C-alpha positions in Angstrom: 121.3 -78.8 -98.9 124.4 -80.5 -99.5 125.8 -82.0 -102.6 129.1 -83.1 -104.3 129.8 -82.7 -108.1 132.4 -85.1 -109.5 135.1 -83.8 -111.7 134.3 -84.1 -115.4 130.8 -84.8 -115.0 128.0 -82.6 -116.4 125.1 -82.0 -114.3 121.7 -80.5 -115.2 119.7 -78.9 -112.5 115.7 -79.2 -113.4 112.7 -78.7 -111.3 109.4 -76.7 -111.5 109.2 -73.0 -111.6 110.0 -71.3 -108.2 111.9 -74.1 -106.7 115.2 -72.3 -106.4 117.2 -73.3 -109.4 118.1 -69.8 -110.3 118.8 -69.0 -106.7 121.2 -71.9 -106.3 123.3 -70.8 -109.3 123.2 -67.1 -108.2 124.6 -68.1 -104.9 127.3 -70.5 -106.4 128.6 -67.6 -108.8 128.8 -65.2 -105.8 125.9 -62.9 -107.2 123.9 -63.3 -104.0 125.3 -63.4 -100.4 124.0 -65.9 -97.6 122.6 -63.8 -94.8 121.2 -66.8 -93.0 123.4 -70.0 -92.9 126.5 -70.8 -94.3 127.5 -71.1 -98.2 130.7 -73.0 -98.8 131.9 -73.5 -102.4 135.2 -75.4 -102.5 137.4 -76.2 -105.6 135.1 -74.4 -108.1 137.4 -73.8 -111.1 137.1 -70.5 -112.9 135.1 -70.8 -116.2 133.6 -74.1 -115.4 130.0 -73.2 -114.3 127.8 -72.3 -117.1 124.4 -70.4 -116.1 121.6 -70.2 -118.6 118.9 -67.7 -117.6 115.4 -68.2 -118.4 114.9 -64.9 -120.2 117.5 -62.9 -122.2 118.9 -59.7 -121.1 118.8 -58.0 -124.5 117.0 -54.9 -125.0 115.2 -54.1 -128.2 117.3 -53.0 -130.9 119.9 -54.3 -133.3 123.0 -56.4 -132.6 125.1 -53.3 -133.0 123.3 -51.5 -130.4 123.6 -54.4 -127.8 127.3 -54.7 -128.4 127.9 -51.0 -127.9 125.3 -50.3 -125.0 125.5 -48.0 -123.0 127.5 -45.8 -125.5 124.6 -44.8 -127.7 
């Protein structure tokens, strides 16, 4: 897989469930390592990649409990 993003252009990655959209962004953000092959990310400015997960990471409870977690 090889692609180039032009500066100041928004990109929306879409596809059917299970095709690798989330995996792609986890790799780009450095959350997952490449154990086979090579992952090269060049000139990726900080705070310029926005990742919106399919499900939230909030637990049940109030907003205050979410903010002060795990101190409660």
